[in-house]
C-alpha positions as CSV (number, residue, x, y, z in Angstrom):
1,M,-19.1,230.1,132.5
2,A,-22.1,233.1,132.8
3,D,-22.1,236.1,134.8
4,L,-25.2,235.3,136.3
5,L,-25.7,238.6,138.1
6,A,-25.1,240.4,135.1
7,L,-27.6,238.3,133.1
8,S,-30.4,238.8,135.7
9,E,-29.8,242.6,135.7
10,R,-30.0,243.0,132.0
11,F,-33.1,240.7,131.7
12,I,-34.8,242.8,134.3
13,D,-33.7,246.3,133.8
14,N,-34.7,246.4,130.6
15,D,-37.6,244.1,131.0
16,I,-36.4,241.6,128.2
17,Y,-37.0,237.6,128.0
18,E,-34.8,235.6,125.5
19,G,-36.1,232.3,126.3
20,A,-35.8,229.7,129.5
21,G,-32.5,228.2,128.2
22,L,-30.6,231.1,129.4
23,I,-32.6,231.5,132.6
24,N,-32.4,227.6,133.7
25,R,-29.4,226.1,133.0
26,P,-29.2,222.2,134.4
27,T,-25.2,222.2,133.5
28,T,-23.7,221.6,136.9
29,E,-21.6,224.4,136.5
30,L,-21.0,226.5,139.6
31,S,-20.5,230.0,139.3
32,E,-19.0,232.4,142.4
33,L,-21.3,235.0,143.3
34,G,-18.9,236.9,145.9
35,N,-17.3,236.8,149.3
36,G,-17.8,232.4,149.5
37,I,-21.3,232.2,148.3
38,A,-21.5,229.7,144.9
39,M,-24.5,228.5,143.0
40,V,-24.4,225.2,141.4
41,E,-26.6,225.5,138.5
42,A,-28.4,221.9,137.9
43,F,-32.1,220.6,137.7
44,S,-32.6,222.6,140.8
45,H,-30.0,224.8,141.8
46,V,-27.6,224.0,144.9
47,V,-26.7,227.1,147.2
48,V,-23.5,226.9,148.9
49,F,-21.9,229.1,151.7
50,K,-18.2,229.0,152.7
51,T,-18.2,229.7,156.6
52,G,-14.7,229.3,157.2
53,D,-16.2,226.0,159.5
54,G,-17.6,224.0,157.3
55,L,-19.9,224.4,154.1
56,V,-24.0,225.3,154.4
57,L,-25.5,223.6,151.3
58,F,-29.1,225.0,150.2
59,D,-30.6,221.7,148.3
60,T,-28.8,218.9,146.5
61,S,-30.9,218.7,143.7
62,L,-32.1,215.7,141.5
63,E,-30.3,212.3,142.5
64,A,-28.7,212.1,138.8
65,F,-27.9,215.5,139.1
66,G,-26.0,214.7,142.6
67,G,-22.3,213.4,141.3
68,G,-22.0,216.2,138.9
69,V,-22.9,219.1,141.4
70,L,-20.4,217.8,144.2
71,K,-17.5,217.4,141.3
72,S,-17.9,221.3,140.3
73,L,-18.3,222.0,144.4
74,R,-14.8,220.1,144.5
75,G,-13.6,222.1,142.0
76,W,-14.1,224.9,144.0
77,T,-13.5,224.2,147.7
78,D,-12.1,221.1,149.9
79,E,-14.0,222.2,152.6
80,P,-16.2,219.8,153.9
81,V,-20.1,220.0,154.3
82,S,-20.9,220.4,157.6
83,H,-24.9,221.2,156.8
84,I,-27.7,220.5,154.1
85,C,-30.6,222.5,154.5
86,Y,-33.9,221.3,152.3
87,T,-35.8,224.0,151.2
88,H,-38.3,221.7,150.6
89,G,-38.9,217.6,150.1
90,H,-39.4,217.8,146.5
91,A,-37.3,215.2,144.8
92,D,-35.3,217.5,142.6
93,H,-33.8,219.4,145.9
94,V,-33.2,216.5,147.9
95,G,-32.0,213.8,145.9
96,G,-28.2,214.5,145.5
97,T,-28.1,214.6,149.2
98,G,-26.5,210.8,149.0
99,A,-23.7,211.9,146.7
100,F,-22.7,214.0,149.8
101,L,-23.0,211.8,152.3
102,C,-21.1,208.9,150.4
103,E,-18.5,211.3,150.0
104,A,-18.2,212.3,153.7
105,C,-18.2,208.3,154.5
106,E,-15.5,207.5,152.4
107,K,-13.3,210.7,153.4
108,E,-14.0,209.6,157.1
109,A,-15.4,212.7,157.2
110,R,-18.4,214.0,160.1
111,R,-21.6,213.4,158.6
112,P,-23.5,216.3,157.3
113,R,-26.3,217.6,159.4
114,I,-29.4,217.9,157.2
115,V,-32.1,220.5,158.7
116,A,-35.8,220.6,157.1
117,H,-38.9,221.8,158.4
118,E,-40.8,219.0,160.2
119,N,-43.5,218.5,157.3
120,V,-40.7,217.1,155.0
121,S,-40.6,213.6,156.2
122,P,-44.2,213.1,156.1
123,R,-43.9,214.4,152.9
124,F,-41.5,211.2,152.0
125,R,-43.8,208.7,153.7
126,R,-47.0,210.4,151.3
127,Y,-44.5,209.7,148.3
128,E,-43.9,205.9,149.0
129,Q,-47.9,205.9,149.6
130,T,-48.0,207.0,146.4
131,N,-44.8,206.0,144.1
132,G,-46.8,204.6,141.1
133,Y,-49.1,207.7,141.4
134,N,-46.1,210.2,141.4
135,Y,-44.2,208.3,138.8
136,I,-46.9,208.3,136.5
137,I,-47.3,212.2,136.5
138,N,-44.0,213.2,136.6
139,A,-43.2,210.9,133.6
140,R,-46.6,213.1,131.8
141,Q,-45.6,216.3,132.8
142,F,-42.2,216.4,132.0
143,A,-42.5,214.2,128.8
144,P,-40.9,214.0,126.3
145,A,-38.0,215.1,128.3
146,S,-38.4,211.5,130.5
147,E,-34.6,210.5,129.6
148,L,-33.8,213.0,132.1
149,R,-35.7,210.4,134.6
150,M,-37.3,213.5,136.6
151,G,-37.7,211.9,140.1
152,D,-37.1,208.4,139.1
153,G,-33.7,207.6,141.2
154,S,-34.0,204.0,140.5
155,A,-30.8,202.0,139.6
156,T,-32.7,199.2,137.8
157,P,-33.7,199.9,134.3
158,G,-37.3,200.2,133.6
159,A,-37.9,200.1,137.7
160,R,-40.9,202.5,138.1
161,R,-39.7,204.5,141.1
162,F,-40.1,208.1,141.7
163,G,-37.6,209.6,143.8
164,P,-34.1,208.7,145.4
165,D,-33.8,205.3,147.3
166,P,-33.4,205.7,149.9
167,W,-35.3,209.4,150.7
168,V,-32.5,210.9,153.3
169,E,-34.4,211.9,156.1
170,P,-34.0,215.4,158.0
171,D,-32.4,214.3,161.7
172,T,-32.5,218.6,162.6
173,T,-36.5,219.9,162.0
174,F,-38.5,222.9,163.1
175,R,-41.7,224.3,163.3
176,D,-41.7,227.9,162.4
177,R,-38.5,229.2,162.8
178,L,-34.8,228.0,163.4
179,E,-30.9,229.6,163.5
180,I,-28.1,227.5,163.0
181,R,-24.5,229.2,162.8
182,S,-21.5,227.7,161.1
183,G,-18.5,229.5,161.8
184,D,-19.0,233.1,161.5
185,T,-22.3,233.2,159.6
186,R,-25.6,232.9,161.1
187,F,-29.0,231.3,158.6
188,E,-32.2,232.4,159.9
189,L,-34.6,229.4,158.2
190,H,-38.5,230.6,158.5
191,H,-41.2,228.3,157.4
192,A,-43.7,229.6,154.9
193,I,-46.5,227.7,152.8
194,G,-46.8,228.2,149.2
195,E,-45.7,225.6,146.8
196,T,-45.6,222.9,149.6
197,D,-46.5,223.2,153.4
198,D,-42.9,222.2,154.4
199,H,-41.0,225.0,152.5
200,L,-38.4,227.5,154.3
201,W,-36.3,230.0,152.9
202,A,-33.3,231.3,154.7
203,W,-32.2,235.0,155.5
204,V,-28.5,235.0,156.2
205,P,-27.6,238.7,157.3
206,E,-24.0,238.7,157.1
207,H,-24.5,238.8,153.5
208,K,-28.0,240.3,153.0
209,A,-28.9,237.2,151.3
210,I,-32.4,235.6,150.9
211,C,-32.1,231.7,150.2
212,S,-35.4,231.4,148.4
213,G,-35.9,228.0,147.4
214,D,-39.0,227.7,144.7
215,F,-40.8,231.2,146.0
216,I,-38.8,232.4,143.5
217,T,-38.2,230.5,140.2
218,W,-38.1,232.7,137.2
219,V,-41.5,231.5,136.0
220,F,-44.9,232.0,137.0
221,P,-45.5,230.4,140.7
222,N,-46.1,227.0,140.4
223,A,-49.3,227.7,142.5
224,G,-51.7,225.8,140.2
225,N,-49.9,222.5,139.4
226,P,-53.2,220.6,138.3
227,Q,-51.7,217.0,139.0
228,K,-50.1,217.4,142.6
229,V,-51.4,218.8,146.2
230,Q,-52.4,222.0,147.4
231,R,-50.9,225.0,147.1
232,Y,-51.4,228.4,148.9
233,P,-50.9,231.4,146.9
234,L,-51.8,234.2,149.3
235,E,-49.3,232.5,151.7
236,W,-46.7,232.5,149.1
237,A,-47.3,236.0,148.5
238,R,-46.8,236.9,152.3
239,A,-43.9,234.9,152.5
240,L,-42.6,237.2,149.5
241,R,-43.1,240.3,151.4
242,E,-41.5,239.2,154.1
243,M,-38.5,238.5,152.2
244,A,-38.6,242.2,151.2
245,A,-38.9,243.4,154.5
246,R,-35.0,241.9,155.1
247,E,-34.0,244.3,152.3
248,P,-31.8,242.0,150.9
249,E,-29.2,242.8,148.3
250,L,-28.6,239.4,147.1
251,L,-31.3,236.6,146.0
252,L,-30.6,233.2,145.6
253,P,-33.3,230.9,144.3
254,A,-33.4,227.4,143.5
255,H,-34.5,227.7,140.0
256,G,-33.6,230.5,138.0
257,L,-30.9,233.2,138.1
258,P,-29.5,235.0,140.9
259,I,-30.6,238.5,141.6
260,A,-28.2,241.4,143.4
261,G,-29.4,244.9,143.9
262,K,-31.7,245.6,147.1
263,A,-34.2,248.2,144.7
264,R,-33.9,245.1,141.9
265,I,-34.9,242.2,144.1
266,A,-37.6,244.5,146.0
267,G,-39.3,245.1,142.5
268,V,-39.1,241.5,141.7
269,L,-40.8,240.3,145.1
270,D,-43.3,242.8,144.6
271,A,-44.0,242.0,141.3
272,I,-44.9,238.4,142.0
273,A,-46.5,238.7,145.3
274,T,-48.4,241.2,143.5
275,V,-50.1,238.6,141.0
276,L,-50.6,235.9,143.8
277,E,-52.6,238.5,145.8
278,M,-54.4,239.4,142.5
279,L,-55.3,235.9,141.7
280,V,-57.1,235.2,144.7
281,E,-58.6,238.5,145.2
282,Q,-60.4,238.5,142.1
283,T,-61.4,234.7,142.4
284,L,-62.6,235.1,145.7
285,A,-64.6,238.1,145.0
286,M,-66.5,235.9,142.0
287,M,-66.7,233.3,144.5
288,N,-68.6,235.7,146.7
289,E,-70.8,236.8,144.3
290,G,-72.1,232.8,143.7
291,A,-70.1,232.2,140.1
292,R,-69.1,228.8,139.4
293,L,-65.8,227.9,138.5
294,D,-66.2,227.8,135.2
295,E,-67.1,231.6,134.8
296,I,-63.9,232.6,137.4
297,V,-61.6,230.6,135.1
298,H,-62.8,232.0,132.1
299,A,-63.0,235.9,133.6
300,V,-60.0,236.5,135.8
301,K,-57.0,238.0,133.8
302,L,-53.8,239.6,135.1
303,P,-52.0,242.6,133.5
304,T,-50.4,242.0,130.9
305,E,-47.5,244.2,131.9
306,L,-47.2,242.1,134.9
307,M,-47.2,238.6,133.0
308,N,-44.7,240.0,130.1
309,K,-42.1,240.5,133.2
310,P,-38.8,237.4,132.2
311,Y,-39.2,236.0,135.4
312,L,-43.2,235.6,135.4
313,R,-43.7,233.9,131.7
314,P,-46.2,231.2,132.1
315,V,-43.7,228.7,130.7
316,Y,-44.4,226.2,133.3
317,D,-47.7,226.8,135.3
318,E,-50.1,229.5,134.8
319,P,-52.8,231.8,136.5
320,E,-55.7,229.6,134.8
321,F,-54.5,226.8,137.1
322,V,-53.7,228.6,140.3
323,I,-57.4,229.9,140.0
324,H,-58.2,226.1,140.3
325,N,-56.4,225.6,143.4
326,I,-57.7,228.9,145.0
327,W,-61.2,227.2,144.5
328,R,-60.2,224.2,145.9
329,L,-58.5,225.7,149.0
330,Y,-61.1,228.1,149.7
331,G,-64.4,226.0,148.4
332,G,-63.8,222.4,148.1
333,W,-64.1,220.3,144.8
334,Y,-67.7,221.2,143.7
335,D,-67.2,223.5,140.8
336,G,-71.1,224.9,141.0
337,N,-72.5,222.7,138.0
338,P,-74.8,220.2,139.5
339,A,-74.7,217.9,136.5
340,H,-71.2,217.5,138.2
341,L,-71.9,216.7,141.5
342,K,-72.5,212.8,140.8
343,P,-72.0,212.9,137.1
344,A,-72.6,209.8,134.3
345,P,-69.4,208.3,133.8
346,D,-67.5,209.9,130.6
347,A,-67.9,207.2,128.2
348,V,-71.5,207.3,128.9
349,L,-72.3,210.6,128.5
350,A,-69.8,210.8,125.4
351,A,-71.8,207.7,124.1
352,E,-74.9,209.7,124.2
353,M,-73.7,212.3,122.8
354,A,-72.0,210.7,120.0
355,R,-75.8,208.7,119.2
356,L,-77.4,212.4,119.0
357,A,-74.5,213.5,116.5
358,G,-75.1,210.4,114.2
359,G,-71.9,208.5,115.8
360,A,-68.4,208.7,116.8
361,D,-67.3,209.3,113.3
362,K,-69.3,212.2,113.3
363,L,-68.3,214.0,116.6
364,A,-64.4,213.5,115.2
365,T,-65.5,215.2,112.5
366,R,-67.0,218.1,114.2
367,A,-64.1,218.4,116.2
368,S,-61.6,218.8,113.5
369,E,-63.6,221.5,111.6
370,V,-63.5,223.8,115.0
371,A,-59.9,223.2,115.4
372,Q,-59.3,224.6,111.9
373,A,-61.7,227.3,112.7
374,G,-59.1,228.3,116.0
375,D,-61.1,227.2,119.1
376,L,-59.1,224.1,120.1
377,R,-60.3,224.2,123.5
378,L,-64.0,222.8,122.6
379,A,-62.8,221.1,119.4
380,C,-60.7,219.0,122.6
381,H,-63.7,217.9,124.4
382,L,-65.3,216.8,120.7
383,A,-62.7,214.8,120.1
384,E,-62.1,213.0,123.5
385,M,-65.8,213.0,123.6
386,A,-65.4,210.8,119.9
387,V,-62.9,208.8,121.5
388,Q,-64.9,207.8,124.6
389,A,-67.7,206.6,123.0
390,D,-65.8,204.2,120.5
391,P,-62.2,203.4,122.1
392,E,-61.0,201.3,118.8
393,N,-62.6,203.9,116.6
394,I,-59.4,205.0,114.2
395,V,-60.7,208.0,112.6
396,A,-61.9,209.0,116.1
397,H,-58.1,208.9,117.1
398,G,-56.7,209.9,114.3
399,V,-58.2,213.5,114.8
400,R,-57.8,213.1,118.6
401,A,-54.3,212.6,118.0
402,E,-54.5,215.9,115.5
403,V,-56.4,218.2,118.0
404,F,-54.6,217.5,121.0
405,G,-51.1,217.9,119.0
406,A,-52.2,221.4,117.9
407,R,-53.3,222.2,121.5
408,R,-49.6,221.1,123.2
409,Q,-48.2,223.4,120.1
410,A,-50.4,226.2,121.3
411,E,-49.9,226.2,124.6
412,A,-47.3,227.8,126.5
413,S,-46.6,226.0,130.0
414,L,-44.8,223.0,130.4
415,M,-47.5,221.5,132.8
416,A,-50.4,222.3,129.7
417,K,-48.1,220.5,126.8
418,G,-47.2,217.4,128.8
419,I,-51.1,216.7,129.0
420,Y,-52.2,217.5,126.0
421,G,-48.8,215.6,124.3
422,F,-49.7,212.2,126.7
423,A,-53.0,212.1,125.1
424,E,-51.5,213.2,121.5
425,R,-49.1,210.0,122.1
426,Q,-51.9,207.9,123.2
427,S,-53.8,208.0,120.0
428,L,-50.6,208.0,118.1
429,Q,-49.5,204.4,119.6
430,I,-53.0,202.9,119.3
431,L,-52.8,204.3,115.3
432,G,-49.2,202.6,115.3
433,Q,-51.2,199.3,117.1
434,H,-53.4,199.3,114.3
435,N,-51.2,200.1,111.4
436,Q,-49.0,197.3,112.5
437,N,-51.9,194.6,112.5
């Protein structure tokens, strides 16, 4: 069993990064972190408190991990679960709840009280309305790790379902703040927006501990996901500052490593809040000067010394994506380019560019040349145009697969890799079908 607190201490104090594999480990292994507090590492972690009057859980992980989490928990204690607190309504945080309800039913024990912010239930309803879309984008974002069935809670092979079936609704909700007690332990639940609009974080004064949910994930904050709904970076930073004001001595995130030590935690919270504040400040400054989104995306940068922190690596989300979300939040969807307000269809524009270039083959050839020269951003535009102009062109698809494959390999964030890899596989599939014929 890894000493998670010692591991985070070594990484933070020495400013070292040894890869995501030591930071986020979906093992369902339970680690006791002191005096009746445990963490079960899973797709998202489950944080557990012994209270003498039942266990209080924060999150239940993904549905596929629920059984493993429960098994590890029962290797530690037989104390029944009294409360399950959803930090927010993402599938990897609430999907495992069914396993705990089934256990209570089988043991004829009291059903756990499920506590969440009032926006969690509307989120579940939105997921049902957009099931197909969410299934597609999660398969794309997490491919080729789709074997993990991220968000696919279906028991039917091949069924395209996003999330558990059913979503287990909270039975106790709150708007701004709620205090719950279990045994001698008090949990102060605070609503804040950041990655989501239904998020809570908890202060546990008896342990001087913070349960931070996804406000801390040991990667660059997921405040810009290009395929998901609005994020709130400035409000995220404010929540981190509010946590720091409690002077916690134990920080329990839903992803990544737990952190001990008042000064160490304060430094982490300050660094993450600072990068978010800097992005908002710089983006708004350029917006107020009349800059287009394109200019801002390529101009705003964060200090290398902050980006190199082991808990701020852009291996999931990245600053460029956050800028888009800041623009959307404060400025809407128009990016400042009048040609983009009511544009021609992509295929029509691509066909015209191909005609000017002398055909889709010419565009594809130029894309390959530009990629070999190192400009993968431009090469992606040209390769995509070549295929849009002539969707049956095998040469164009070959170049598109090569260009987007190279782009995938060159990117650091999972989100970028997923999207570029999806484009690569599309063209490879078409090439494969052509070769079979």
